[in-house]
C-alpha positions in Angstrom: -1.3 -118.1 -61.4 1.9 -116.0 -60.8 1.9 -113.3 -58.3 2.2 -109.7 -59.6 5.0 -108.5 -57.9 5.2 -104.7 -56.8 8.8 -103.1 -57.2 8.8 -101.7 -53.6 12.4 -102.5 -53.0 12.9 -98.5 -51.5 10.0 -99.0 -48.8 12.3 -98.4 -46.2 12.8 -94.8 -47.4 9.4 -94.0 -46.0 10.7 -95.1 -42.6 13.0 -91.9 -43.1 9.9 -89.5 -43.6 8.4 -91.4 -40.3 11.6 -90.8 -38.6 11.9 -87.1 -39.7 8.2 -86.7 -38.1 9.4 -88.3 -34.8 12.3 -85.9 -34.6 10.7 -82.6 -35.7 7.9 -83.7 -33.0 10.5 -84.7 -30.1 12.4 -81.5 -30.8 9.8 -79.1 -30.8 8.0 -80.8 -27.8 11.4 -80.7 -26.1 12.0 -76.7 -26.7 8.3 -76.3 -25.4 8.8 -78.1 -22.2 12.3 -76.5 -21.5 10.8 -72.8 -22.2 7.3 -72.9 -20.7 5.4 -73.4 -17.4 2.7 -76.1 -17.4 -0.5 -73.8 -18.7 1.7 -70.7 -19.8 0.5 -69.3 -23.1 2.6 -67.2 -25.6 0.5 -65.4 -28.1 2.1 -65.8 -31.8 -0.8 -64.3 -33.8 -4.3 -63.2 -33.2 -5.4 -67.1 -33.5 -2.5 -69.0 -32.5 -0.7 -69.1 -29.4 1.9 -71.6 -27.8 1.0 -73.4 -24.5 2.6 -76.0 -22.6 -0.3 -78.5 -22.2 -0.5 -82.5 -21.4 -3.0 -84.9 -22.5 -3.1 -88.1 -20.8 -5.9 -89.2 -23.2 -6.4 -89.4 -27.0 -7.7 -86.8 -29.4 -9.7 -84.2 -28.0 -8.8 -85.3 -24.5 -10.8 -88.4 -25.1 -10.4 -90.5 -21.7 -8.0 -88.1 -20.2 -9.8 -88.1 -16.9 -9.6 -91.8 -16.7 -7.5 -93.3 -13.8 -4.4 -94.3 -15.6 -5.0 -97.5 -17.7 -5.6 -95.1 -20.7 -1.9 -94.6 -20.9 -1.1 -98.1 -21.5 -4.2 -98.7 -23.8 -3.3 -95.9 -26.1 0.4 -97.1 -26.3 -0.7 -100.7 -27.1 -2.8 -99.4 -30.0 0.2 -96.9 -31.2 2.4 -100.1 -31.2 0.1 -102.1 -32.9 -0.8 -99.5 -35.5 3.0 -98.9 -36.0 3.8 -102.5 -36.7 0.6 -102.7 -39.1 2.0 -99.4 -41.0 5.3 -100.8 -41.5 3.9 -104.1 -42.6 1.7 -102.1 -45.3 4.5 -99.9 -46.2 6.6 -103.1 -46.9 3.6 -104.1 -49.4 3.7 -100.9 -51.4 1.1 -98.6 -52.8 1.2 -95.0 -54.5 3.3 -92.4 -53.5 0.1 -90.5 -51.9 -0.7 -93.9 -49.8 3.1 -94.4 -48.6 3.5 -90.8 -47.6 0.2 -91.0 -45.8 1.2 -94.1 -43.9 4.7 -92.6 -43.2 3.2 -89.7 -41.6 0.7 -91.4 -39.7 3.4 -93.9 -38.5 5.8 -90.9 -37.6 3.0 -89.3 -35.6 1.8 -92.5 -33.9 5.7 -93.0 -32.6 6.1 -89.6 -31.4 3.2 -89.8 -29.2 4.0 -93.3 -28.2 7.4 -92.0 -27.2 5.6 -89.2 -24.8 3.5 -91.8 -23.4 6.3 -94.2 -22.4 8.6 -91.5 -21.2 6.3 -88.9 -19.8 3.2 -90.5 -19.3 1.2 -88.3 -21.2 1.3 -86.4 -24.4 2.8 -83.2 -24.7 0.7 -80.5 -26.6 1.7 -77.0 -27.5 -0.1 -75.4 -30.5 -3.4 -73.9 -29.6 -5.6 -72.1 -32.3 -8.3 -69.9 -31.0 -10.8 -67.2 -32.1 -12.2 -65.0 -29.4 -13.6 -67.3 -26.5 -13.4 -70.4 -28.8 -10.1 -72.6 -28.8 -9.4 -75.8 -30.6 -7.9 -78.4 -28.2 -3.9 -77.9 -28.1 -2.1 -80.4 -30.5 1.5 -81.1 -31.6 3.6 -82.0 -34.6 2.7 -85.7 -34.3 -0.9 -84.9 -34.3 -0.5 -82.6 -37.3 1.5 -85.5 -39.2 -1.5 -88.0 -38.4 -4.0 -85.8 -39.6 -2.3 -84.8 -42.8 -1.4 -88.4 -43.3 -5.0 -89.4 -42.8 -6.0 -86.8 -45.1 -3.5 -88.3 -48.0 -4.9 -91.7 -47.6 -8.6 -90.2 -47.6 -7.7 -88.2 -50.9 -6.2 -91.5 -52.6 -9.5 -93.5 -51.9 -11.1 -91.2 -54.2 -8.6 -92.0 -57.1 -8.7 -94.8 -59.6 -7.8 -98.2 -58.3 -4.8 -100.1 -59.5 -5.4 -103.4 -60.4 -1.8 -104.8 -60.6 -1.3 -104.6 -56.7 -2.3 -107.9 -55.0 -4.4 -106.3 -52.4 -6.3 -104.3 -54.9 -6.9 -107.0 -57.3 -8.9 -109.3 -55.1 -7.1 -112.2 -56.8 -6.0 -115.3 -54.8 -2.3 -116.1 -54.9 
């Protein structure tokens, strides 16, 4: 049986979206590091402040108190995820899926860069209300969140059967 080919010649264009996320992430982090002392807070609105924070762990500071091995562990996960996402982008998919994967890729690479260059991730966006505050995050984290949301939203839509991965057919 002939394999159904998906026209995905422009897959590399999604890498431009990922690269834009990395550039925006690193630019904003550089501006914050140059302008703030660690822990310094600048209120923007009643619910948003800028702050310079470092996270040696993962989301919500998971494993931040570990003795240092987590830097390499999370860097390895980001590298493996990035390779997998590029592979999946080459395979193709809907615009929503490709956009989601590109955003997650850009976010993973932005935080990977921090882990390699700084040893921890630079965070600076702090949402709060009264005494409650969300953990500080950055542009890369935002891209990962939006990308994951796009992938989840797409999973509720109709399945395309013309894609090799969706058809379940052996090739």
